[in-house]
N, C-alpha and C positions, 0 to 999 in steps of 0.2 A: 868459596865459603870454607870455613873450618868446622870443627865440632860445635863451637859455640859463638862464632862471630863471622863477619863478612868484610872483605875489603874490596872496594870498587874503585876503578880508575877510568877516566874518560877524558877525551879532548874537548873540554868545555868551552874553549874560546876560538876554536878552528872555524866554526860556522856562526857562532854567536859572539862576535867580538865586543859587543856592547853590553854583555852580561859579565858582572864581576863577582856574583856570588850565587850559589845554589842552596836550596833547602832540601835536605835528604832525610827521609824517614824509612824506618823498617816496619813492615806490617806482617804480623803472624797471620797465616790464612784463616779467614772466618773471624778475625778479632780486630780490635781497633789498632791504629798505627801509633808508633812512638812519636813524640813531639819531633818536628823537624830540626835537624842540626844544621847549622850554618857552615858551608864550605866556601872559603874565599879563594878567589883567583890569586895566583902567584906566577907571574910571568917567567920566574927563574926555573920553573918546572915545566916539563912537556905535558903532564896530565894533571887533571884535577884528581884528588884522592880523598875517599870517605873510608874510615875505619869504624866499624860499629862497636858498641860496647860488647864485652864478653859475657853476655847474659842470654844468648839465644839457646833454645832447646835443641838437643841433639836429634837428628833425623826428622826435622820438621820443616814444612813448607812455609816459605816466607816470600814477601815481595819487597823490593827495594824501590822507593819512589824518589826520583831525581827531578827536581823542579827548578828551572832557572828563575831567579828573582830579578825582576825589572820594575822600575819605579812607574813607568808610564803604560806598559802593556802587560796583559796576563798571558805569559808564554806557556804553551803546553809542555808538561813534563813527560818523562819516560818511566815506564814501569818495567822492572826486570825481576822475573820470578826465579827463585832458587830454593835449594833444599840443603840444610846443614848436613854435615857428614856424620858418620858414626865412628865411635872408637874402634880401633883395629880389633878384629875377632880372631883369636887362635883356634884351630881345630874345629872349624864350623861343621864338619861332617859328624863329629861326635855329638855335637849339640842338636843336630836334626834328628838323630836316631832315638828310639827306634821308629822305623817306617812301618806302619801297620796297614794291612789291607783286610777289609771285612766285606764278605758277600751279603747282599741284602735281597729284597724282593725283586723279582724280574730280572735277575742276573746283574743288578746294579752293584758295582764294587765301589766302596768308599776307601780311598787311600788317605792316611793321616800321618802327621809327624809333629815334632815339637816346633812351635813358633820361634823365630829368631828375631831378636830385637832389631829394629830398623830395617827389616827386610822390605825390599821394594816389590819383589815378586818371586815366585817359585815356579820352576819348570819340573814337570812330572814326566818320568820315563817309564816304559814298560817293555818287557820282553817275555815271550812265551818260554816257559821253563823247559827247553829242549836243548841238546848240545849245539844245534846250529841256530838257536834263537838269537835275534839281533835287537839291541836297544833301539827304541824309537820314542821320540817325544810325542806325548799324547795330549799335552796341554800346558797352559800357564794359568796361574792363579795368584791372587793377592792374599788368599786365605791359607791356613795350614791344613787344608784337606782338599780332596779332589774327587769327584764322582765320575765313574766311567762304566758303561755297560760292557759286560764280559760275554765271552762265548761259553755256552754250557760245556762242561767236562774239560776245561782247559785251565792249566795251572800257569800263573803269571808271576814274575818277579817285578818289583817296582823300585825306582830310585828317584831321588829328588835333588834338584840343584837350586840353591838360593842366590839371588842377586841382591846385594845390599847397597 
């Protein structure tokens, strides 16, 4: 996939030599599918190839439905899930900041940061604020906050890593 399209290639006639065309549709997760586009067999190429229109949404879950078309039999298709990519993001660290930590009831600490567009997940790290304190990953979340129970009278530092 790219930011707004997908290209798919497959060996369409290796195991289905009697199939000369496929119907391919793109479905946005939880919505209806696009009308199937016909992809015809061309024996001069090693692979069948489908190129979607360039109208897919950035960082969005889709499925690609590839169905062989046969006049006499209903052949089961293949569904491939994918996610479109995001635009390159420069200086992600500055976009995440500030990372805030707030102590609440019963030593519950809420760590929060700025959400990053197209983030897949965030990893949250903590270290005790001492000269020999070491960073440790305390969790992973899809949200732009994380809750963790702290130890009374202990000062922590927090860091966040984002995967896009």
